[in-house]
N, C-alpha and C positions, 0 to 999 in steps of 0.2 A: 107544058113541058118543063121538067126540072132544069136547074142551072147546069149548063154543059161546060166541058173543058174548053170548048172553043169560045164560049162567052167569057170565061175567066182569062183565057189568052188575049182576046181582043181588048178586055178591060185593062190588063197589065200593059199591053202594047200602047194603049192610049195614054195611060198614066206615065210610062217611061218616056213618051214623047215630050211630056211636060217636065219630067224630072229624071233626065238621063243619068244624073249622078247617083241615083239610087239602084242602079243595076246590080251592083254587088250585094247590096243589102237584101234584094229580092231573089237572089240566086237560090236560096232554099225553097222558096215557093215555086220557082220555075222548074227545079229538079223534081219536086214531088208532083207537080202538075203533069210532067211528061211521063212519070212512072204510074200515077194513079188514074190519069184520064178522067172520065166523067165521074168517078167516084170521089173526086177532089171536094165535092160538095156534101159528102156524107159524113156525118158526125162520128161514124164508126171507122173512118180512115185515120188510123193513128200515126201514119207517117207525117200527117198534117192535113188539115182541111180548111176550107174558106169559111169565114164568118163575115157578118155585115154590121156595121155600126153607123149611128147617126150623130153628127155634130150639129146640134140644134141651137141656133143663135137667135136671140131676141134683138129688137132694134136698139136697145140700150148696151148691146155688146156682150151680154151675159150668155154663158153656155150651160146647157142643162147636163148635170151629172147625176148619177144614181149610185146608191150604195148597194152593191151586189151581195145578196144573202150568202150564197155559197162560198164565194171568194173573200168575203169580208173586206172589201175595198171599194173605193169610189172609181167608177168608170163612166164611159159614155154609154147611152142606151145602145143595145145591140145584142147579137147572139148568132146561133146556128141558123143556117139557111134550111128551108123546108122544101119538100118536093113540089109544093104548090108555087114556090117562088120562081119567076121567069128571068129576073135579073138581080144582080147584087144590090142595085139601088132600091128595087122593090122589096128585097129582103130587109134592108135597113129600115125602110118605111114601116113594114109590117112589125118588126121588132120594137121600133119606137112606139107604135100604137099600142102593142101588147103590154109593154112594160110601164108606160106612162099614161095611157088613155088619151094621148094627143093624136088625133086622127089625121089622115092624109089631107083632107080638105082644110086643115089648119096650118099646113106647112107648104113652103115653096121650095122646090129643089133648086140647087145652084149647079146645074149642069149634070152631065152623064158620067163624068170622070171622077173617081174618088179624089178627095182632098188629100188623103194620106192612106197608105197601105202599111200596116204594122205587122211585123213578125214577132210573136212572143210565145213563150212556153206556158202551158196550162199544167199545173201539178197533177199528179196521179189522184184518182178518186176511187179508192177501193170499194166503196159502197156501190158504185156504178160499174165496176169492173173496167175502169179506164186507166191506162198507163199514162205517164207524163207524155205530152204530145204538143206539137206546134199548132197555133192558130194563125191563119193568114187573114188578118182583119182589114177589110175594105171599108174605109170610113168616108161617108158622103156628107157634104155640107148642105144644110137645110136652114131656111129662115122661117121665123114664126112671130106672131104677135100674141100668141097664146101664153098663159102662165099657169093656168089650172092644170094640175097633174093629178091623176088617179092611179096610184101604184098597183102593179101586180104583185101582191104581197108574197106570193109563193117564191118569187125570185129577187124582189127588190124591197129593201127595208126603209129607204129614205131617198130624198132627192134634194138638189140644191141648184140654183142659178148662180154660177160662178163667173167672175170676171175672166175674160179670155186669158189675161196675162197670168192667171194662177194655174193654167194647164202646165204640167211638168214635162210632157213628152215633146221632144223636138224630132222632126221639124213641124209636127202638128201645131204646137203652140204658135210659132211664127206665122204659119199659114192662116190660122184662125185670126190672129191679130191683124194680118193684112186684110182679111175678108171683112172684118168688123169696122175698119177705119172708114170715116166719112169721106 
């Protein structure tokens, strides 16, 4: 069964229980969720839709980043959810494996609740007929000892294991720094 509006609501509720100070920042997500219902997971929902990302950390505290071909920027592995995904965390794991070749059996999830939920705007893509629209990116923390990466070259042009303190987005940076401290 595809990701439902109820699953997204439950995930947001669990996240806000840990981070109540982010309620205002997530109000655009909550508004679209109430309007869109179960199509919140469809990449064709241009009021905004959910995406899933993986914050993959090695024991040395380095975080995997990828260079996204279309956006020409360094990001965490992740992307759109598919109809075969049953949870946002599973979508993050699938995207991680697709983009980097690092399989589920090489990672250890760090709980069911996202480490961070980011609301950001994706620019219009005329070639795909997509207007500018928001992504509601549910970022989950995973640990690994793997470092061999096989890139999905259609979407990803490069990768790098970066020190956690080089992440620029807050509060993601602080949360990753806390997670990698011994």
